[in-house]
N, C-alpha and C positions, 0 to 999 in steps of 0.2 A: 309807272314802274311795273315790269312784268312779274315781279315778286311781290304779291300782295295778298290781302285777305278780304273776302266779301262775306256779307251776312244777308240773309233773307228771313223775314222781311227786313228791308233796309231801314224802314221807319221814315218819319218826316222831320225836316229841319235838321239843324246841326246836332241836336241831341238825339236824333234817330228815334223820335217818339213812336212807340208802339202801344196798342191798346192793352190794358191790364188783363184782358182775356187771352192774351198770347200765351201759349203753353210750350212752344217749341221754336227753336231757331235752327237754321241751316247755314253752315259755314263752308266756304270753299277757300282752300289755300292754293294759290297759283304760284308756280316757280318756273324759272327759265335759266338755263346755263348760259350766262352772258360772258363766260370766260373765253379762253383761247384753246382749250383742250377738253376732251370728253370728261364728264364726271362719272366716276365708277360707283360711288355711293352717295346718296342724298338722304338726309333725314330732316324732319321738321319737328321742332319743339313748340307746342301750342300751349300757352299759359291760359288756362280756362278760368273764367270768373267764378268766384265762390258762390254766385247766385245761380249757377247752373248745376244740374244733377249729373255729376260725372259718371254715375252708374248707368245712365240712360243713353250714353253715346252709341250711335249706330252709323258705321261707315256706309255711305250710299254708293260711292263710286270712286275710282282712282284711275289715273292715266296709265299706270304701270303697276305690276305686282308690288305689293307692299305689306308690311306687317305693323299693326298698331300695338302700342304698349302704353299702359297707364303707369306713370311715374309718381313718386311722392310729391305732395304739394299741389295736386290738381293739374299736372302737366301731362299732356298726351304727346307721345313720340310716334311719328309715322316714319318707319324705316323703309327706304327704297334701296335695298341691297343689290349690288351688281346691276344697277339700272343702265349703265353705259350711256348716259344722256349726252348726245352730241352738243358741242358748243354752237352758239348762234351764228358765228362767222362761217362755219363750214356747213351747217345744216339747220338753218333757222326754223323751218316748219317742225322739225322733230326735237328741237331744243327745249320744248315746253313740257310741263307736267302739272298735275293737280291732285288733290284729294278733297272729296266732299263728304261731310257728315252732318247728321242732325243730332240735337241734344235738347232735353227738356229743361225748362226753367224750374227752379225750386218752387214749391207751392207756397202760397201766402206772402209773396213779395209785395211790399208796400208801393203805393204810387210814388213816383220820383226815383225809384231804384234804377241805378245805372248798371248796365251789363257791358263791361269793356273786355276786349279780347285782342290779343296780338300774338304773333309767332316769330320764331327765328328759323331761318333756312340755312342748312349746312351743306355745302358742296365739297365732298372729300374732306381735306384737312384745312380748308380755308376758314377765315373768320366768318361768323354768321352774317347773313343778310336779314335785317329786321324788316318786318312787314309794317304796314299802317296799323293803327288801332281802330277796330270797329267799335261803335258805341250804339247801344239801344237804351232807351229810357222808358219805363212804364208810365204812361200819361194818358189822361182823358183827351179825346179829340177836342180841338179848339177852333177848327176851321169854320168859316162862315161863307165860304165861296159857293157860288152858284154852280150846280152840276148841269152842264149843257152838252147834249149829244144828240145827233140825228133829229134836229128840229124840236127837241124837247128840253125844257129847263125845269129843274126841281130845286127849290130853295126854301128856307136856309138849309145848309148842310154843315154840320149835323143838325137834326131837328129833335125836339122833345115831344111836343104835343100837336103841332100843326105844320104842314108843309104846303107850299104852293106849287102846282104843276101847271106849266104854261106850254101849250102846243102851238106851233107856228101854223099859219094859214091852212086850214082844211087838212091837217095832217091826221090820218086815221091812227087811232091808238087804242089799246086795251091796257088799263092800269090795274095792277094787282098789288095790294099792300100786304106785307107780312111783317110780323114782329120777330 
């Protein structure tokens, strides 16, 4: 669906596991006019998780001029007034738009805390198009996979006290360990 929401870091697994040291998330709301006529006004209503610090929101970029508004209940409104967004059947390359912003997580969130986020996209007076819901969960890493790249293998990953570094045949290397 061209009308979607993305988060970075995306996290791992279906729960979107991210380390508890994560302090900031970056969201992108993508939209496309898939109708049959230009959209004159587009606005996005983004329902932010109560685990995010609404006062820290910072717009990074947008495809078109827009105005952000903080609404009651932790909802951000991104207003693209007079955007004149062409429909995808007459001008597919120019029928897309987006807004990207970053926001801080609230301090002191516990392990297992879920941060869910979704948005509604309004094209003129049409019913809203709902995005997917992004999910991030604060979790400790549980991977035990071997890290292998360019003839070097390091395992276990993650490690606590000891790691094994394996170099393929006569592969020259310098190893620097940092905490």
